[in-house]
N, C-alpha and C positions, 0 to 999 in steps of 0.2 A: 515601494518596489513592487512591481507587478509579479504575479505568480508565473513561474516558468511553465510552458506547455509541453516541455520535453517529457517523454514517458518515464525516464528514470527519476525525474524530479517529482512527478505526480505519484509514482510508486513510493517514494520516500515520504511524501506528505500523507499518503494513505497509511503507511506503517506507523508514522508518528501519531496519527489520529486514532488508530486502533489501540496503540499503547496508552494514549490519554483516556480512552474509553474503558479499557479493561485492565490496564496495568500489565504486569508480567504474566497474568493468567491467559492461557491460550484458549479463547472461546470464539465461537462463530458470532459474527455481527452482520446484520442486514446491510447490504450495500447502500440502501436509501438512507440509513442512519449515518453512515460514513459520508455520503454526499452532502447530507444536511449539515453535518458538523464542519465540513470543508467549504460549505456554501458554493458548491459546484454541481452542475447537472451531470447525470449519468449519460454522458455523450461519448462521441468517438475518442476524444482525448482521454477521458476517464477509462474507457475500455482499453486503450493502448497502454495506459499506466498499469492497469490490472494485469494485462498480458505480460508486460515487462516484469512485474513483480512475481508473477507465477513462474515465468521462464527462469528467473534468477533465484527461485526458491525463497523469496521473501514472504510470500503469502500462499496459503492454500485457498483455492476458489471452488465454489460449488460448480456443478456442470453448467454449460452454457444454456441459456443466458445467465450470467452470474447474478445470483440473488444474495449471496452471503460470502464473507471472507474471514480468514483467520490468520493471524501472524504465525510464522514459523520461527524456529530458533534464530535463523539468519535475519529475519525481519525484525525480531525483538532487538537483536544487536544493532541493526541499522537505526531503529527508532531511538535507541539509547545513545547513538553516536559513537558506538564502540566498534563499528565495522571499519576495517582498513580501507583507506582511500582507494587503493588499487582495486579492491573488490567492487567498490561503488562505480568506478569508471569503466570496469571491464564489460565486454559484451557489446 
């Protein structure tokens, strides 16, 4: 199955990757490390996913251009699959 290019799906993949890398610890991770783990370029689709995640409080992002990201509590719940479906689809 192909990876979805939708920003909300990219945002969830980023959250899951951060959780895989750092577990429940909320630490900053370089975006290049995340992109490498996802095997995706830091392109416009990735930027849209980061923006979606930031707007929905799933991630904290460094100032533009984004160089590092960190899960928020909501992002941690989303990565664990404990976020209510209605929250994932809102926005």
